[in-house]
N, C-alpha and C positions, 0 to 999 in steps of 0.2 A: 939740323934735322933733315933726314932723308925724305925724298919725295915718296909719298904713299901712293899705291895704285888706286885708281878710281873704281873700287870694288864695293862701295857701299850703296845699296839701293835707296836707303833713306836720304843719303846725301845727294844722289842723283835726282831723287824726287824733288828735294828742296831746290836744287839747281834748276830743274825744269820749271818748277812753279815760278821762280824768280825770272827765268828766261821768258816765260809766258807773259808776265806782266810788263816785261821790257821789250817784247818782240816788236810791237808797233813802232816804238822809238828806234829800235835797231834797224828794222827792215824798211821803215819808211822815212825816218828822220834824215839820215844821211843818204837815203837810198831811193826816195821817190823821184825817179828820174825818167826822162822822156824825150820823144820827138814830138814837137808841138808846132802849130801853125803860127802865123803872124810874125814873120821875121822883121827885125829892125831895118828900116830903110837907110840908104847911104846918108841921106840928109840928117836923119836922127843920130847916126853914129858921129857925125861931125860936130853936132851941137851938144851931145851928152858929155857932161863933165867926167873926167877919169875918176874911178872909184878905187879906194884902197882895198887890199885883200880882206880886211875885216869888214868893210862895208859890203863887199860881195857876199860874205857869209850872212850878214844881217838881211840883205835882200833875199837871199835864198831861204832863210828861215821864215821871213815874212810870207813868201810865196807858198812854202810848204804848209803853213798853219792857217792861211786865209783863203786859199784858192780851192775850188772844186777840181778834182782830177780823178781819172780812172785809167789805170795802166797795168801792163804786164811787164815783168822783169825777170831776168835770170839771176840767181843768187849762187855764187860759187864759194865754197869753203871746204878745206880738208880734202880736196880732190873730188868733191861731189858737187853736182849742179842741180838746182831745183828751180822750177818755174813757179812764180807767184803772181797774184793779182792784188793790187791795192786800190781801194776806192775811198775817197776822202771828200766829205761834204761839210760846208758851213752854211747853215740855213737859220735865219732869224737868231743868230748868235749861238746856236747849238751845233756842236760838232758830232758828226757820225763818221765812223771809220770801220773798214772791213779789210782784213788781210787774209787771203785764201791761198793755200798750197794747191797748185793745179796738177801736181803729180806727187809722188813720194808719200808723205805722211797723210795728206788730205786734211791737215789741220786748218782751223779757221779761228781768227781773232776778231771779235766784233765789239766795238765801243759805241755806246749811245749815251751822251752826256757823261755822267759820273760812273756809269756801269760798264765794266769790261768783262766780257765772257770769252774764255779760251776753250775751244772745242778740240779735243785730242782723241781722234778716232782710234789711233794705235794703242791708246791706254783706256779706251771706252770711258773717258772722263771729261767733265766740263768743270773748269775752274772759273769762279766768279769773284771779282774784286771791285770794291768801290774806290774811286779816285776823285779828287777834287775836280769839279767841273771846269775850273780855269786851268787845270794842269793838262796841257796838251801832250799827247803821246807821240806826236811827230814834231820835227823841228830840230835844228842844231843848237846846242847850248850857246848862249851869248858869250862873246869873247870880250873880256875887260882887261884892264892893265895888269891885274893880279894873275889872270889866266895866261896872259902873254909872257909872263915870267917863266913859265914852264913849257910853253909851246912856241915854236918858230913858225909864224904865219906869213906866207908870201905867195905872190902870183909867179908861177914858173913858166908861163907861156900862154899862147892862144892857139887853138887848133879847131879844125872842123871835125865834128862827130855826128854821125847820122844826118849829115847835110845841114848841120847847124853850127853856127859860130859859138865857141865856148871859151871861157876863161878857166884856166887850170890853176886851182888854189890848193896849196898844201898846208896842213896843220901838223907839224912835226914835233914829236916829244923831245925834250932836252935830256931825258934820262930813260931808263928802262922800266919805270914804274907805271907807264901808261902807253896807250896806243896812239897812233896818228891817223890822219886822213889825207887822201887825195880826192879832189872833187872837180868834175868838169861841169861848170855852171853855164847854162844857156845865157847868151848875151842879151837876148830879148826878153825872156820870161823870168829869168833868175831861177828856173827850176834846174836842179842838177841832173845831167844826162848820164852820169857814171860816177860811181863812188868806190874807192878802195880803202879798206881798213888795213893799216900797216903797223909793224912793230918799230922799235926804236932804230933798227938798221934799215928800214925802208922795205923790208920783205912783206909781200902781200899776204894777209891772213884771210880776208874776205873780199869779194868783189861783187858789185851789183851793176847791171847794165839793163836799161829799159829797152824792150823791143818795141813798145808802143805806149803812147800816153795821150789822152784827150783831156781837154779842159772844158767840160760841158757847163753850160749856165745852170742847168737843173739836173739833179740826180734823183730818181724815184726812190721811195721808201723801200720798195721790194729789193733794191740792190743791197740792203743791209740785213737780209734774212739769211740764216745759215742754210746751206744745202745739205749738210750732214744730218742724218737721222740720229736722234739721241735716245732712241728706245733702248732701255736697259743700261744706259750710261750712269756712272756715279757722279753726283754733283757735289763739288767741294767749294766752300766759300771762305774767303779771307776777309778780315776786317779789323777795325780798331776794337780793342778789348773794352767791354762794358765797364763802367766805373764800379769799383769795389766798395764795400761798406767801409765806413770810416775806421781807420786803424791808426796805430802809432806811427808817427812820422818816420819816413825812411831815413836810415842813418848812413846809407851808402848808395852809390850809383855806378853803373858800368861805364867805363870810358877807356880810351886808348892812351897808354902812357906815352907812346911815341907814334908818329905817323910818317909815311913817305913825304918828301918835300912837297909843299903846296896843298896837301889834303887837310881838311878841317871838318868837324862835325856839323852837319846841317839839319839833322832830324834826330830826335829821341822820342820814342813812343812805345806803347804796348800794342802788340798785334797778335791776332789769332791766326795760326797757319792752317792750311787745308788739312782736314781730317783730325783736327785737335780741338779740344774745348778749353785748353789751358793757354793763357796769354804768354807771350814771350817778349823780352825786351828787344826792341828793334832800333838800331842805330844806323845812320847813313853818313858816310864820309865822302867828300867830293873835293875835286880841285877846280870845279867850275865846268869841266868838260866830262871827265870820267867820274864815276861814282861807284861806291862799294857799300852794299847792305850787310849789316852784321846782325845775326839773330843769337840771342842768349837764352838757352833753355835749361831749366833745372833738371838734373839727371837723378835716376834712382841710385841707391848706394852701390848696387852691383855694377852698374855701368860706370859710375864715377871712379870705382876702384881700378878699372882697367882702361885708362885713357889711351887713345891711339889717334894719330893724325891720319887724315884721309883727304884725298883731293879728287876732283872730277871736273869735267868740261862739257859744255853744250855749246857748240859753235865757237864763237869768240869769247864766251863767258867762262870764267874760272871760279872754282869754289875750293875752299880749304876749311876743314873742320878739325877741332881739337877739343880737349876737356881741360878746363881751368877751374880749380877750387870747387869741383862737383857740378860744374855747369858746362854744357856743350856750347862751344862758340863756333859759329859757322859764318864765314865771310864769303860773299858772292858778288861778282861784278864783271863788267866787260873790260877787264884789265888783265895784264899778265899774271900768271900764277904767283910770282914773287910778291906782287902787291897784296893779294888777298892773304897770303901766308904771313907777310909782315904785319898786317893789321890784326889778323886773328890772334897771333901770338902775343900781341901787345895789349889786348883787351883785358882789363882787370876791374875788380870792384874797388872803388875809392871812397873813403870816408867823406861824408858831407860836413861842411862847416855849419854849425847851428847859427841861426839868425842872431845877430848882435854880437857874435864872437869875431874879433878882428882877425884878418888873415895876415899871415906873415910871408 
């Protein structure tokens, strides 16, 4: 199948909606990086046990999800550079986060508990989504034995960055179905000072470098209020579809017949997309680090009779859409285009085995 041009506004809109809900994870997880005080003393360095690369990732993830921090960073991708500010607070077990574009789009992403609001001034739109309170929008995915089968994780050196001692950790994909990372992790605080997102050949796709970062003990509530005026904005909300009236048991379910190595289904649910009242099937496939969301929408007869493949990209995120058996299948994720195309073209409705019927 030839690669389609990203000329679908609907597909771009869906990609943007997905990128909005993923942005805090993308821009802050691997990328909340900084120059910070309290360097490790020589005595502490001598007594501290050596950590494995995976343990450095665990320490970094713990720092990103449990510390208070307020910093500005540059985000480079596709030849463009944007300055952003990230504010993260954990107070009495509640997480508040705010990501603000200091130039360019002026977009803001604000999370309070389970509520995530994405302010998009360039589209005069606010997207609102509910997330589980325990699901952090920042942090690097945990690396386990299964994940390590598809990524090569190692420490490649130590260097000074912004006058800080850092450990340089690489998470390199073993194939072309996923991206990798290079991380410069502060030896004292375990906060990453620099992050690069790379393809399977080591080429840099995105880079984030913090210009400043503070670790305040307290952050005021006012720091999590949007600066953008929403007068005249359109508000769109996503959420889990409401339970339907009792009906005949389903006889089929959407699934992927084949998946790229290491990927597995982690979520199956019904979800209401922005601007729609009709629920769609939502599937999530992950290898433990990368993830792909698949949305299955029922199409009208006219649309279903003229299926065509489309692709689009927002930053490092890829999207691929096609029509299968009268349903529009859209796969979106921070992965190479080949990955979302592979998964989208493999999604089919499969017959369910009734209870009590032995499986062969």
